[in-house]
mmCIF file of the N, C-alpha and C atoms, coordinates in Angstrom:
data_MODEL
# 
_entry.id   MODEL 
# 
loop_
_atom_site.group_PDB 
_atom_site.id 
_atom_site.type_symbol 
_atom_site.label_atom_id 
_atom_site.label_alt_id 
_atom_site.label_comp_id 
_atom_site.label_asym_id 
_atom_site.label_entity_id 
_atom_site.label_seq_id 
_atom_site.pdbx_PDB_ins_code 
_atom_site.Cartn_x 
_atom_site.Cartn_y 
_atom_site.Cartn_z 
_atom_site.occupancy 
_atom_site.B_iso_or_equiv 
_atom_site.pdbx_formal_charge 
_atom_site.auth_seq_id 
_atom_site.auth_comp_id 
_atom_site.auth_asym_id 
_atom_site.auth_atom_id 
_atom_site.pdbx_PDB_model_num 
ATOM 1   N N  . MET A 1 1  ? 60.375 58.220 173.697 1.00 0.00 ? 1  MET A N  1 
ATOM 2   C CA . MET A 1 1  ? 59.170 58.959 173.546 1.00 0.00 ? 1  MET A CA 1 
ATOM 3   C C  . MET A 1 1  ? 58.164 58.135 174.372 1.00 0.00 ? 1  MET A C  1 
ATOM 4   N N  . PHE A 1 2  ? 57.275 59.026 175.179 1.00 0.00 ? 2  PHE A N  1 
ATOM 5   C CA . PHE A 1 2  ? 56.406 58.361 176.222 1.00 0.00 ? 2  PHE A CA 1 
ATOM 6   C C  . PHE A 1 2  ? 54.987 59.072 175.973 1.00 0.00 ? 2  PHE A C  1 
ATOM 7   N N  . PHE A 1 3  ? 53.982 58.363 175.728 1.00 0.00 ? 3  PHE A N  1 
ATOM 8   C CA . PHE A 1 3  ? 52.551 59.061 175.652 1.00 0.00 ? 3  PHE A CA 1 
ATOM 9   C C  . PHE A 1 3  ? 51.645 58.189 176.075 1.00 0.00 ? 3  PHE A C  1 
ATOM 10  N N  . SER A 1 4  ? 50.331 58.508 176.323 1.00 0.00 ? 4  SER A N  1 
ATOM 11  C CA . SER A 1 4  ? 49.326 57.713 176.867 1.00 0.00 ? 4  SER A CA 1 
ATOM 12  C C  . SER A 1 4  ? 48.100 57.985 175.794 1.00 0.00 ? 4  SER A C  1 
ATOM 13  N N  . ILE A 1 5  ? 47.265 56.821 175.645 1.00 0.00 ? 5  ILE A N  1 
ATOM 14  C CA . ILE A 1 5  ? 46.163 56.737 174.774 1.00 0.00 ? 5  ILE A CA 1 
ATOM 15  C C  . ILE A 1 5  ? 45.092 56.466 175.626 1.00 0.00 ? 5  ILE A C  1 
ATOM 16  N N  . LEU A 1 6  ? 43.877 57.088 175.205 1.00 0.00 ? 6  LEU A N  1 
ATOM 17  C CA . LEU A 1 6  ? 42.664 56.767 175.975 1.00 0.00 ? 6  LEU A CA 1 
ATOM 18  C C  . LEU A 1 6  ? 41.755 56.112 174.989 1.00 0.00 ? 6  LEU A C  1 
ATOM 19  N N  . VAL A 1 7  ? 41.347 54.714 175.391 1.00 0.00 ? 7  VAL A N  1 
ATOM 20  C CA . VAL A 1 7  ? 40.673 54.003 174.656 1.00 0.00 ? 7  VAL A CA 1 
ATOM 21  C C  . VAL A 1 7  ? 39.344 53.426 175.274 1.00 0.00 ? 7  VAL A C  1 
ATOM 22  N N  . PHE A 1 8  ? 38.201 53.701 174.954 1.00 0.00 ? 8  PHE A N  1 
ATOM 23  C CA . PHE A 1 8  ? 37.018 53.117 175.651 1.00 0.00 ? 8  PHE A CA 1 
ATOM 24  C C  . PHE A 1 8  ? 37.083 53.341 177.140 1.00 0.00 ? 8  PHE A C  1 
ATOM 25  N N  . GLY A 1 9  ? 37.525 54.601 177.515 1.00 0.00 ? 9  GLY A N  1 
ATOM 26  C CA . GLY A 1 9  ? 37.415 55.024 178.851 1.00 0.00 ? 9  GLY A CA 1 
ATOM 27  C C  . GLY A 1 9  ? 38.770 54.292 179.711 1.00 0.00 ? 9  GLY A C  1 
ATOM 28  N N  . ARG A 1 10 ? 39.742 53.585 179.102 1.00 0.00 ? 10 ARG A N  1 
ATOM 29  C CA . ARG A 1 10 ? 40.860 53.146 179.752 1.00 0.00 ? 10 ARG A CA 1 
ATOM 30  C C  . ARG A 1 10 ? 42.181 53.715 179.103 1.00 0.00 ? 10 ARG A C  1 
ATOM 31  N N  . ARG A 1 11 ? 42.906 54.075 179.972 1.00 0.00 ? 11 ARG A N  1 
ATOM 32  C CA . ARG A 1 11 ? 44.186 54.718 179.607 1.00 0.00 ? 11 ARG A CA 1 
ATOM 33  C C  . ARG A 1 11 ? 45.274 53.772 179.505 1.00 0.00 ? 11 ARG A C  1 
ATOM 34  N N  . PHE A 1 12 ? 46.052 53.760 178.115 1.00 0.00 ? 12 PHE A N  1 
ATOM 35  C CA . PHE A 1 12 ? 47.151 52.910 178.068 1.00 0.00 ? 12 PHE A CA 1 
ATOM 36  C C  . PHE A 1 12 ? 48.228 53.785 177.875 1.00 0.00 ? 12 PHE A C  1 
ATOM 37  N N  . GLU A 1 13 ? 49.356 53.383 178.399 1.00 0.00 ? 13 GLU A N  1 
ATOM 38  C CA . GLU A 1 13 ? 50.729 54.057 178.462 1.00 0.00 ? 13 GLU A CA 1 
ATOM 39  C C  . GLU A 1 13 ? 51.483 53.358 177.382 1.00 0.00 ? 13 GLU A C  1 
ATOM 40  N N  . VAL A 1 14 ? 52.247 54.199 176.325 1.00 0.00 ? 14 VAL A N  1 
ATOM 41  C CA . VAL A 1 14 ? 52.912 53.563 175.312 1.00 0.00 ? 14 VAL A CA 1 
ATOM 42  C C  . VAL A 1 14 ? 54.312 54.297 175.179 1.00 0.00 ? 14 VAL A C  1 
ATOM 43  N N  . VAL A 1 15 ? 55.272 53.396 175.114 1.00 0.00 ? 15 VAL A N  1 
ATOM 44  C CA . VAL A 1 15 ? 56.613 53.876 174.879 1.00 0.00 ? 15 VAL A CA 1 
ATOM 45  C C  . VAL A 1 15 ? 56.968 53.606 173.577 1.00 0.00 ? 15 VAL A C  1 
ATOM 46  N N  . ALA A 1 16 ? 57.402 54.735 172.773 1.00 0.00 ? 16 ALA A N  1 
ATOM 47  C CA . ALA A 1 16 ? 57.732 54.584 171.364 1.00 0.00 ? 16 ALA A CA 1 
ATOM 48  C C  . ALA A 1 16 ? 59.281 54.512 171.294 1.00 0.00 ? 16 ALA A C  1 
ATOM 49  N N  . SER A 1 17 ? 59.881 53.724 170.508 1.00 0.00 ? 17 SER A N  1 
ATOM 50  C CA . SER A 1 17 ? 61.269 53.659 170.355 1.00 0.00 ? 17 SER A CA 1 
ATOM 51  C C  . SER A 1 17 ? 61.622 53.687 168.730 1.00 0.00 ? 17 SER A C  1 
ATOM 52  N N  . LYS A 1 18 ? 62.849 54.212 168.523 1.00 0.00 ? 18 LYS A N  1 
ATOM 53  C CA . LYS A 1 18 ? 63.200 54.459 167.200 1.00 0.00 ? 18 LYS A CA 1 
ATOM 54  C C  . LYS A 1 18 ? 63.842 52.962 166.724 1.00 0.00 ? 18 LYS A C  1 
ATOM 55  N N  . GLU A 1 19 ? 64.192 52.241 167.754 1.00 0.00 ? 19 GLU A N  1 
ATOM 56  C CA . GLU A 1 19 ? 64.812 50.917 167.477 1.00 0.00 ? 19 GLU A CA 1 
ATOM 57  C C  . GLU A 1 19 ? 63.890 49.863 166.878 1.00 0.00 ? 19 GLU A C  1 
ATOM 58  N N  . ARG A 1 20 ? 64.330 49.329 165.865 1.00 0.00 ? 20 ARG A N  1 
ATOM 59  C CA . ARG A 1 20 ? 63.372 48.284 165.256 1.00 0.00 ? 20 ARG A CA 1 
ATOM 60  C C  . ARG A 1 20 ? 63.917 46.733 165.783 1.00 0.00 ? 20 ARG A C  1 
ATOM 61  N N  . VAL A 1 21 ? 62.866 46.116 166.262 1.00 0.00 ? 21 VAL A N  1 
ATOM 62  C CA . VAL A 1 21 ? 63.167 44.835 166.759 1.00 0.00 ? 21 VAL A CA 1 
ATOM 63  C C  . VAL A 1 21 ? 62.807 43.931 165.517 1.00 0.00 ? 21 VAL A C  1 
ATOM 64  N N  . GLU A 1 22 ? 63.794 43.139 165.221 1.00 0.00 ? 22 GLU A N  1 
ATOM 65  C CA . GLU A 1 22 ? 63.591 42.108 164.169 1.00 0.00 ? 22 GLU A CA 1 
ATOM 66  C C  . GLU A 1 22 ? 63.265 40.797 164.782 1.00 0.00 ? 22 GLU A C  1 
ATOM 67  N N  . PRO A 1 23 ? 62.368 40.137 164.132 1.00 0.00 ? 23 PRO A N  1 
ATOM 68  C CA . PRO A 1 23 ? 61.973 38.766 164.710 1.00 0.00 ? 23 PRO A CA 1 
ATOM 69  C C  . PRO A 1 23 ? 63.050 37.842 164.408 1.00 0.00 ? 23 PRO A C  1 
ATOM 70  N N  . GLN A 1 24 ? 63.347 36.976 165.285 1.00 0.00 ? 24 GLN A N  1 
ATOM 71  C CA . GLN A 1 24 ? 64.409 36.044 165.014 1.00 0.00 ? 24 GLN A CA 1 
ATOM 72  C C  . GLN A 1 24 ? 63.794 34.870 164.440 1.00 0.00 ? 24 GLN A C  1 
ATOM 73  N N  . LEU A 1 25 ? 64.226 34.525 163.164 1.00 0.00 ? 25 LEU A N  1 
ATOM 74  C CA . LEU A 1 25 ? 63.794 33.241 162.487 1.00 0.00 ? 25 LEU A CA 1 
ATOM 75  C C  . LEU A 1 25 ? 64.477 31.993 162.690 1.00 0.00 ? 25 LEU A C  1 
ATOM 76  N N  . TYR A 1 26 ? 65.675 32.126 163.003 1.00 0.00 ? 26 TYR A N  1 
ATOM 77  C CA . TYR A 1 26 ? 66.356 30.876 163.409 1.00 0.00 ? 26 TYR A CA 1 
ATOM 78  C C  . TYR A 1 26 ? 67.209 31.024 164.580 1.00 0.00 ? 26 TYR A C  1 
ATOM 79  N N  . ARG A 1 27 ? 67.500 29.922 165.316 1.00 0.00 ? 27 ARG A N  1 
ATOM 80  C CA . ARG A 1 27 ? 68.486 29.896 166.391 1.00 0.00 ? 27 ARG A CA 1 
ATOM 81  C C  . ARG A 1 27 ? 69.540 28.952 166.148 1.00 0.00 ? 27 ARG A C  1 
ATOM 82  N N  . GLU A 1 28 ? 70.666 29.046 166.589 1.00 0.00 ? 28 GLU A N  1 
ATOM 83  C CA . GLU A 1 28 ? 71.839 28.230 166.451 1.00 0.00 ? 28 GLU A CA 1 
ATOM 84  C C  . GLU A 1 28 ? 71.548 26.779 167.099 1.00 0.00 ? 28 GLU A C  1 
ATOM 85  N N  . CYS A 1 29 ? 71.673 25.720 166.376 1.00 0.00 ? 29 CYS A N  1 
ATOM 86  C CA . CYS A 1 29 ? 71.671 24.338 166.728 1.00 0.00 ? 29 CYS A CA 1 
ATOM 87  C C  . CYS A 1 29 ? 72.666 24.077 167.876 1.00 0.00 ? 29 CYS A C  1 
ATOM 88  N N  . GLU A 1 30 ? 72.150 23.496 168.888 1.00 0.00 ? 30 GLU A N  1 
ATOM 89  C CA . GLU A 1 30 ? 73.008 23.265 170.095 1.00 0.00 ? 30 GLU A CA 1 
ATOM 90  C C  . GLU A 1 30 ? 73.751 22.096 170.027 1.00 0.00 ? 30 GLU A C  1 
ATOM 91  N N  . LYS A 1 31 ? 73.412 21.158 169.095 1.00 0.00 ? 31 LYS A N  1 
ATOM 92  C CA . LYS A 1 31 ? 74.077 19.876 168.914 1.00 0.00 ? 31 LYS A CA 1 
ATOM 93  C C  . LYS A 1 31 ? 75.409 20.014 168.214 1.00 0.00 ? 31 LYS A C  1 
ATOM 94  N N  . CYS A 1 32 ? 75.288 20.712 167.059 1.00 0.00 ? 32 CYS A N  1 
ATOM 95  C CA . CYS A 1 32 ? 76.589 20.943 166.384 1.00 0.00 ? 32 CYS A CA 1 
ATOM 96  C C  . CYS A 1 32 ? 77.174 22.345 166.556 1.00 0.00 ? 32 CYS A C  1 
ATOM 97  N N  . GLY A 1 33 ? 76.627 23.115 167.242 1.00 0.00 ? 33 GLY A N  1 
ATOM 98  C CA . GLY A 1 33 ? 77.192 24.508 167.523 1.00 0.00 ? 33 GLY A CA 1 
ATOM 99  C C  . GLY A 1 33 ? 77.169 25.304 166.213 1.00 0.00 ? 33 GLY A C  1 
ATOM 100 N N  . GLY A 1 34 ? 76.179 25.332 165.318 1.00 0.00 ? 34 GLY A N  1 
ATOM 101 C CA . GLY A 1 34 ? 76.042 25.924 164.123 1.00 0.00 ? 34 GLY A CA 1 
ATOM 102 C C  . GLY A 1 34 ? 76.822 25.561 162.943 1.00 0.00 ? 34 GLY A C  1 
ATOM 103 N N  . SER A 1 35 ? 77.712 24.488 163.144 1.00 0.00 ? 35 SER A N  1 
ATOM 104 C CA . SER A 1 35 ? 78.500 24.188 162.141 1.00 0.00 ? 35 SER A CA 1 
ATOM 105 C C  . SER A 1 35 ? 77.819 23.236 161.030 1.00 0.00 ? 35 SER A C  1 
ATOM 106 N N  . GLY A 1 36 ? 76.724 22.627 161.373 1.00 0.00 ? 36 GLY A N  1 
ATOM 107 C CA . GLY A 1 36 ? 76.040 21.736 160.439 1.00 0.00 ? 36 GLY A CA 1 
ATOM 108 C C  . GLY A 1 36 ? 76.503 20.252 160.391 1.00 0.00 ? 36 GLY A C  1 
ATOM 109 N N  . THR A 1 37 ? 77.767 20.149 161.024 1.00 0.00 ? 37 THR A N  1 
ATOM 110 C CA . THR A 1 37 ? 78.326 18.682 161.174 1.00 0.00 ? 37 THR A CA 1 
ATOM 111 C C  . THR A 1 37 ? 78.320 18.350 162.598 1.00 0.00 ? 37 THR A C  1 
ATOM 112 N N  . PHE A 1 38 ? 78.339 16.982 162.855 1.00 0.00 ? 38 PHE A N  1 
ATOM 113 C CA . PHE A 1 38 ? 78.198 16.479 164.126 1.00 0.00 ? 38 PHE A CA 1 
ATOM 114 C C  . PHE A 1 38 ? 79.150 15.223 164.110 1.00 0.00 ? 38 PHE A C  1 
ATOM 115 N N  . ASN A 1 39 ? 79.959 15.114 165.048 1.00 0.00 ? 39 ASN A N  1 
ATOM 116 C CA . ASN A 1 39 ? 80.743 13.768 165.143 1.00 0.00 ? 39 ASN A CA 1 
ATOM 117 C C  . ASN A 1 39 ? 80.485 13.277 166.664 1.00 0.00 ? 39 ASN A C  1 
ATOM 118 N N  . GLU A 1 40 ? 79.653 12.422 166.823 1.00 0.00 ? 40 GLU A N  1 
ATOM 119 C CA . GLU A 1 40 ? 79.185 11.816 168.092 1.00 0.00 ? 40 GLU A CA 1 
ATOM 120 C C  . GLU A 1 40 ? 80.421 11.256 168.901 1.00 0.00 ? 40 GLU A C  1 
ATOM 121 N N  . SER A 1 41 ? 81.182 10.744 168.337 1.00 0.00 ? 41 SER A N  1 
ATOM 122 C CA . SER A 1 41 ? 82.427 10.284 169.143 1.00 0.00 ? 41 SER A CA 1 
ATOM 123 C C  . SER A 1 41 ? 83.187 11.313 169.629 1.00 0.00 ? 41 SER A C  1 
ATOM 124 N N  . GLU A 1 42 ? 83.425 12.419 168.930 1.00 0.00 ? 42 GLU A N  1 
ATOM 125 C CA . GLU A 1 42 ? 84.222 13.575 169.378 1.00 0.00 ? 42 GLU A CA 1 
ATOM 126 C C  . GLU A 1 42 ? 83.362 14.102 170.680 1.00 0.00 ? 42 GLU A C  1 
ATOM 127 N N  . LYS A 1 43 ? 82.121 14.139 170.750 1.00 0.00 ? 43 LYS A N  1 
ATOM 128 C CA . LYS A 1 43 ? 81.402 14.589 171.842 1.00 0.00 ? 43 LYS A CA 1 
ATOM 129 C C  . LYS A 1 43 ? 81.570 13.732 173.168 1.00 0.00 ? 43 LYS A C  1 
ATOM 130 N N  . ARG A 1 44 ? 81.848 12.417 172.822 1.00 0.00 ? 44 ARG A N  1 
ATOM 131 C CA . ARG A 1 44 ? 82.024 11.561 173.921 1.00 0.00 ? 44 ARG A CA 1 
ATOM 132 C C  . ARG A 1 44 ? 83.403 11.304 174.336 1.00 0.00 ? 44 ARG A C  1 
ATOM 133 N N  . GLY A 1 45 ? 84.358 11.892 173.529 1.00 0.00 ? 45 GLY A N  1 
ATOM 134 C CA . GLY A 1 45 ? 85.806 11.740 173.971 1.00 0.00 ? 45 GLY A CA 1 
ATOM 135 C C  . GLY A 1 45 ? 86.556 10.913 173.095 1.00 0.00 ? 45 GLY A C  1 
ATOM 136 N N  . SER A 1 46 ? 86.027 9.897  172.246 1.00 0.00 ? 46 SER A N  1 
ATOM 137 C CA . SER A 1 46 ? 86.801 8.953  171.486 1.00 0.00 ? 46 SER A CA 1 
ATOM 138 C C  . SER A 1 46 ? 87.301 9.625  170.229 1.00 0.00 ? 46 SER A C  1 
ATOM 139 N N  . SER A 1 47 ? 88.420 9.262  169.733 1.00 0.00 ? 47 SER A N  1 
ATOM 140 C CA . SER A 1 47 ? 88.874 9.894  168.583 1.00 0.00 ? 47 SER A CA 1 
ATOM 141 C C  . SER A 1 47 ? 89.072 8.815  167.332 1.00 0.00 ? 47 SER A C  1 
ATOM 142 N N  . MET A 1 48 ? 88.123 7.743  167.304 1.00 0.00 ? 48 MET A N  1 
ATOM 143 C CA . MET A 1 48 ? 88.319 6.645  166.355 1.00 0.00 ? 48 MET A CA 1 
ATOM 144 C C  . MET A 1 48 ? 87.708 7.078  164.975 1.00 0.00 ? 48 MET A C  1 
ATOM 145 N N  . THR A 1 49 ? 86.778 8.047  164.838 1.00 0.00 ? 49 THR A N  1 
ATOM 146 C CA . THR A 1 49 ? 86.298 8.368  163.634 1.00 0.00 ? 49 THR A CA 1 
ATOM 147 C C  . THR A 1 49 ? 86.968 9.395  162.892 1.00 0.00 ? 49 THR A C  1 
ATOM 148 N N  . PHE A 1 50 ? 86.952 9.404  161.480 1.00 0.00 ? 50 PHE A N  1 
ATOM 149 C CA . PHE A 1 50 ? 87.681 10.534 160.824 1.00 0.00 ? 50 PHE A CA 1 
ATOM 150 C C  . PHE A 1 50 ? 86.940 11.518 159.997 1.00 0.00 ? 50 PHE A C  1 
ATOM 151 N N  . SER A 1 51 ? 85.666 11.093 160.018 1.00 0.00 ? 51 SER A N  1 
ATOM 152 C CA . SER A 1 51 ? 84.708 12.133 159.133 1.00 0.00 ? 51 SER A CA 1 
ATOM 153 C C  . SER A 1 51 ? 83.521 12.607 160.097 1.00 0.00 ? 51 SER A C  1 
ATOM 154 N N  . HIS A 1 52 ? 83.085 13.789 159.755 1.00 0.00 ? 52 HIS A N  1 
ATOM 155 C CA . HIS A 1 52 ? 81.975 14.505 160.484 1.00 0.00 ? 52 HIS A CA 1 
ATOM 156 C C  . HIS A 1 52 ? 80.754 14.239 159.644 1.00 0.00 ? 52 HIS A C  1 
ATOM 157 N N  . GLY A 1 53 ? 79.751 13.604 160.417 1.00 0.00 ? 53 GLY A N  1 
ATOM 158 C CA . GLY A 1 53 ? 78.391 13.427 159.658 1.00 0.00 ? 53 GLY A CA 1 
ATOM 159 C C  . GLY A 1 53 ? 77.653 14.535 159.810 1.00 0.00 ? 53 GLY A C  1 
ATOM 160 N N  . PRO A 1 54 ? 76.490 14.593 158.857 1.00 0.00 ? 54 PRO A N  1 
ATOM 161 C CA . PRO A 1 54 ? 75.577 15.652 159.061 1.00 0.00 ? 54 PRO A CA 1 
ATOM 162 C C  . PRO A 1 54 ? 74.783 15.591 160.386 1.00 0.00 ? 54 PRO A C  1 
ATOM 163 N N  . CYS A 1 55 ? 74.507 16.810 160.863 1.00 0.00 ? 55 CYS A N  1 
ATOM 164 C CA . CYS A 1 55 ? 73.728 16.958 162.168 1.00 0.00 ? 55 CYS A CA 1 
ATOM 165 C C  . CYS A 1 55 ? 72.425 16.312 162.082 1.00 0.00 ? 55 CYS A C  1 
ATOM 166 N N  . PRO A 1 56 ? 71.891 15.416 163.036 1.00 0.00 ? 56 PRO A N  1 
ATOM 167 C CA . PRO A 1 56 ? 70.565 14.960 162.757 1.00 0.00 ? 56 PRO A CA 1 
ATOM 168 C C  . PRO A 1 56 ? 69.536 16.002 163.210 1.00 0.00 ? 56 PRO A C  1 
ATOM 169 N N  . ASP A 1 57 ? 69.836 16.958 164.062 1.00 0.00 ? 57 ASP A N  1 
ATOM 170 C CA . ASP A 1 57 ? 68.745 17.811 164.549 1.00 0.00 ? 57 ASP A CA 1 
ATOM 171 C C  . ASP A 1 57 ? 68.513 18.945 163.621 1.00 0.00 ? 57 ASP A C  1 
ATOM 172 N N  . CYS A 1 58 ? 69.458 19.494 163.000 1.00 0.00 ? 58 CYS A N  1 
ATOM 173 C CA . CYS A 1 58 ? 69.200 20.726 162.035 1.00 0.00 ? 58 CYS A CA 1 
ATOM 174 C C  . CYS A 1 58 ? 69.426 20.259 160.550 1.00 0.00 ? 58 CYS A C  1 
ATOM 175 N N  . GLU A 1 59 ? 69.609 19.125 160.312 1.00 0.00 ? 59 GLU A N  1 
ATOM 176 C CA . GLU A 1 59 ? 69.791 18.519 158.841 1.00 0.00 ? 59 GLU A CA 1 
ATOM 177 C C  . GLU A 1 59 ? 70.897 19.269 158.094 1.00 0.00 ? 59 GLU A C  1 
ATOM 178 N N  . SER A 1 60 ? 71.973 19.522 158.879 1.00 0.00 ? 60 SER A N  1 
ATOM 179 C CA . SER A 1 60 ? 73.220 20.069 158.162 1.00 0.00 ? 60 SER A CA 1 
ATOM 180 C C  . SER A 1 60 ? 72.991 21.694 157.880 1.00 0.00 ? 60 SER A C  1 
ATOM 181 N N  . ILE A 1 61 ? 72.052 22.352 158.411 1.00 0.00 ? 61 ILE A N  1 
ATOM 182 C CA . ILE A 1 61 ? 71.903 23.796 158.145 1.00 0.00 ? 61 ILE A CA 1 
ATOM 183 C C  . ILE A 1 61 ? 72.733 24.460 159.141 1.00 0.00 ? 61 ILE A C  1 
ATOM 184 N N  . GLY A 1 62 ? 72.747 23.993 160.278 1.00 0.00 ? 62 GLY A N  1 
ATOM 185 C CA . GLY A 1 62 ? 73.446 24.608 161.446 1.00 0.00 ? 62 GLY A CA 1 
ATOM 186 C C  . GLY A 1 62 ? 72.593 25.537 162.319 1.00 0.00 ? 62 GLY A C  1 
ATOM 187 N N  . ALA A 1 63 ? 71.243 25.637 161.903 1.00 0.00 ? 63 ALA A N  1 
ATOM 188 C CA . ALA A 1 63 ? 70.282 26.432 162.659 1.00 0.00 ? 63 ALA A CA 1 
ATOM 189 C C  . ALA A 1 63 ? 68.906 25.821 162.743 1.00 0.00 ? 63 ALA A C  1 
ATOM 190 N N  . ILE A 1 64 ? 68.169 26.014 163.668 1.00 0.00 ? 64 ILE A N  1 
ATOM 191 C CA . ILE A 1 64 ? 66.879 25.395 163.894 1.00 0.00 ? 64 ILE A CA 1 
ATOM 192 C C  . ILE A 1 64 ? 65.845 26.665 163.891 1.00 0.00 ? 64 ILE A C  1 
ATOM 193 N N  . PRO A 1 65 ? 64.744 26.522 162.962 1.00 0.00 ? 65 PRO A N  1 
ATOM 194 C CA . PRO A 1 65 ? 63.718 27.594 163.006 1.00 0.00 ? 65 PRO A CA 1 
ATOM 195 C C  . PRO A 1 65 ? 63.000 27.635 164.200 1.00 0.00 ? 65 PRO A C  1 
ATOM 196 N N  . THR A 1 66 ? 62.893 29.073 164.507 1.00 0.00 ? 66 THR A N  1 
ATOM 197 C CA . THR A 1 66 ? 62.089 29.357 165.733 1.00 0.00 ? 66 THR A CA 1 
ATOM 198 C C  . THR A 1 66 ? 60.574 29.212 165.404 1.00 0.00 ? 66 THR A C  1 
ATOM 199 N N  . ASP A 1 67 ? 59.734 29.403 166.333 1.00 0.00 ? 67 ASP A N  1 
ATOM 200 C CA . ASP A 1 67 ? 58.242 29.416 166.014 1.00 0.00 ? 67 ASP A CA 1 
ATOM 201 C C  . ASP A 1 67 ? 57.902 30.334 164.844 1.00 0.00 ? 67 ASP A C  1 
ATOM 202 N N  . GLU A 1 68 ? 58.429 31.651 164.808 1.00 0.00 ? 68 GLU A N  1 
ATOM 203 C CA . GLU A 1 68 ? 57.988 32.554 163.816 1.00 0.00 ? 68 GLU A CA 1 
ATOM 204 C C  . GLU A 1 68 ? 58.765 32.006 162.549 1.00 0.00 ? 68 GLU A C  1 
ATOM 205 N N  . GLY A 1 69 ? 59.915 31.622 162.641 1.00 0.00 ? 69 GLY A N  1 
ATOM 206 C CA . GLY A 1 69 ? 60.692 31.170 161.412 1.00 0.00 ? 69 GLY A CA 1 
ATOM 207 C C  . GLY A 1 69 ? 59.888 29.915 160.799 1.00 0.00 ? 69 GLY A C  1 
ATOM 208 N N  . ALA A 1 70 ? 59.383 29.018 161.573 1.00 0.00 ? 70 ALA A N  1 
ATOM 209 C CA . ALA A 1 70 ? 58.703 28.012 161.081 1.00 0.00 ? 70 ALA A CA 1 
ATOM 210 C C  . ALA A 1 70 ? 57.347 28.344 160.372 1.00 0.00 ? 70 ALA A C  1 
ATOM 211 N N  . ARG A 1 71 ? 56.682 29.272 160.928 1.00 0.00 ? 71 ARG A N  1 
ATOM 212 C CA . ARG A 1 71 ? 55.464 29.861 160.153 1.00 0.00 ? 71 ARG A CA 1 
ATOM 213 C C  . ARG A 1 71 ? 55.955 30.524 158.797 1.00 0.00 ? 71 ARG A C  1 
ATOM 214 N N  . VAL A 1 72 ? 56.874 31.318 158.842 1.00 0.00 ? 72 VAL A N  1 
ATOM 215 C CA . VAL A 1 72 ? 57.556 31.871 157.610 1.00 0.00 ? 72 VAL A CA 1 
ATOM 216 C C  . VAL A 1 72 ? 57.728 30.733 156.487 1.00 0.00 ? 72 VAL A C  1 
ATOM 217 N N  . LEU A 1 73 ? 58.643 29.987 156.989 1.00 0.00 ? 73 LEU A N  1 
ATOM 218 C CA . LEU A 1 73 ? 58.885 28.796 156.128 1.00 0.00 ? 73 LEU A CA 1 
ATOM 219 C C  . LEU A 1 73 ? 57.768 28.104 155.403 1.00 0.00 ? 73 LEU A C  1 
ATOM 220 N N  . ASP A 1 74 ? 56.680 27.818 156.330 1.00 0.00 ? 74 ASP A N  1 
ATOM 221 C CA . ASP A 1 74 ? 55.483 26.945 155.968 1.00 0.00 ? 74 ASP A CA 1 
ATOM 222 C C  . ASP A 1 74 ? 54.698 27.874 154.926 1.00 0.00 ? 74 ASP A C  1 
ATOM 223 N N  . LEU A 1 75 ? 54.683 29.404 155.067 1.00 0.00 ? 75 LEU A N  1 
ATOM 224 C CA . LEU A 1 75 ? 53.932 30.090 154.131 1.00 0.00 ? 75 LEU A CA 1 
ATOM 225 C C  . LEU A 1 75 ? 54.672 30.121 152.914 1.00 0.00 ? 75 LEU A C  1 
ATOM 226 N N  . ILE A 1 76 ? 55.934 30.094 152.813 1.00 0.00 ? 76 ILE A N  1 
ATOM 227 C CA . ILE A 1 76 ? 56.790 30.118 151.592 1.00 0.00 ? 76 ILE A CA 1 
ATOM 228 C C  . ILE A 1 76 ? 56.421 28.688 150.927 1.00 0.00 ? 76 ILE A C  1 
ATOM 229 N N  . ARG A 1 77 ? 56.445 27.601 151.793 1.00 0.00 ? 77 ARG A N  1 
ATOM 230 C CA . ARG A 1 77 ? 56.248 26.315 151.111 1.00 0.00 ? 77 ARG A CA 1 
ATOM 231 C C  . ARG A 1 77 ? 54.831 26.273 150.419 1.00 0.00 ? 77 ARG A C  1 
ATOM 232 N N  . ARG A 1 78 ? 53.908 26.916 151.091 1.00 0.00 ? 78 ARG A N  1 
ATOM 233 C CA . ARG A 1 78 ? 52.477 26.849 150.423 1.00 0.00 ? 78 ARG A CA 1 
ATOM 234 C C  . ARG A 1 78 ? 52.428 27.681 149.376 1.00 0.00 ? 78 ARG A C  1 
ATOM 235 N N  . TRP A 1 79 ? 53.055 28.716 149.263 1.00 0.00 ? 79 TRP A N  1 
ATOM 236 C CA . TRP A 1 79 ? 53.120 29.692 148.087 1.00 0.00 ? 79 TRP A CA 1 
ATOM 237 C C  . TRP A 1 79 ? 53.869 28.895 146.895 1.00 0.00 ? 79 TRP A C  1 
ATOM 238 N N  . ARG A 1 80 ? 54.907 28.423 147.183 1.00 0.00 ? 80 ARG A N  1 
ATOM 239 C CA . ARG A 1 80 ? 55.487 27.545 146.027 1.00 0.00 ? 80 ARG A CA 1 
ATOM 240 C C  . ARG A 1 80 ? 54.699 26.385 145.596 1.00 0.00 ? 80 ARG A C  1 
ATOM 241 N N  . GLN A 1 81 ? 54.066 25.827 146.496 1.00 0.00 ? 81 GLN A N  1 
ATOM 242 C CA . GLN A 1 81 ? 53.071 24.677 145.940 1.00 0.00 ? 81 GLN A CA 1 
ATOM 243 C C  . GLN A 1 81 ? 51.836 25.213 145.174 1.00 0.00 ? 81 GLN A C  1 
ATOM 244 N N  . SER A 1 82 ? 51.573 26.359 145.550 1.00 0.00 ? 82 SER A N  1 
ATOM 245 C CA . SER A 1 82 ? 50.118 26.992 144.706 1.00 0.00 ? 82 SER A CA 1 
ATOM 246 C C  . SER A 1 82 ? 50.786 27.735 143.458 1.00 0.00 ? 82 SER A C  1 
ATOM 247 N N  . GLY A 1 83 ? 52.080 27.955 143.324 1.00 0.00 ? 83 GLY A N  1 
ATOM 248 C CA . GLY A 1 83 ? 52.501 28.556 142.111 1.00 0.00 ? 83 GLY A CA 1 
ATOM 249 C C  . GLY A 1 83 ? 52.694 30.015 142.192 1.00 0.00 ? 83 GLY A C  1 
ATOM 250 N N  . ARG A 1 84 ? 52.331 30.582 143.295 1.00 0.00 ? 84 ARG A N  1 
ATOM 251 C CA . ARG A 1 84 ? 52.467 32.078 143.641 1.00 0.00 ? 84 ARG A CA 1 
ATOM 252 C C  . ARG A 1 84 ? 54.016 32.507 143.570 1.00 0.00 ? 84 ARG A C  1 
ATOM 253 N N  . LEU A 1 85 ? 54.876 31.581 143.878 1.00 0.00 ? 85 LEU A N  1 
ATOM 254 C CA . LEU A 1 85 ? 56.313 31.891 144.039 1.00 0.00 ? 85 LEU A CA 1 
ATOM 255 C C  . LEU A 1 85 ? 57.273 31.336 143.132 1.00 0.00 ? 85 LEU A C  1 
# 
């Protein structure tokens, strides 16, 4: 659907869509590939280690918050500290 709006003498063209665009709160961690574990020797080609350690970039979550996600997490943290949540 396409329509135009006149605001303060200026015409703005608007395209309306039924598709909802959800904000992306997290993106996949590039260092661990989304698994949350990271074995540095595996990445370098050596097979001397037996266990996978937690990923230092995403803190074992497997995802890193985007800018919008960081704002939402900060808001939730502040609500919890104030007792609202």
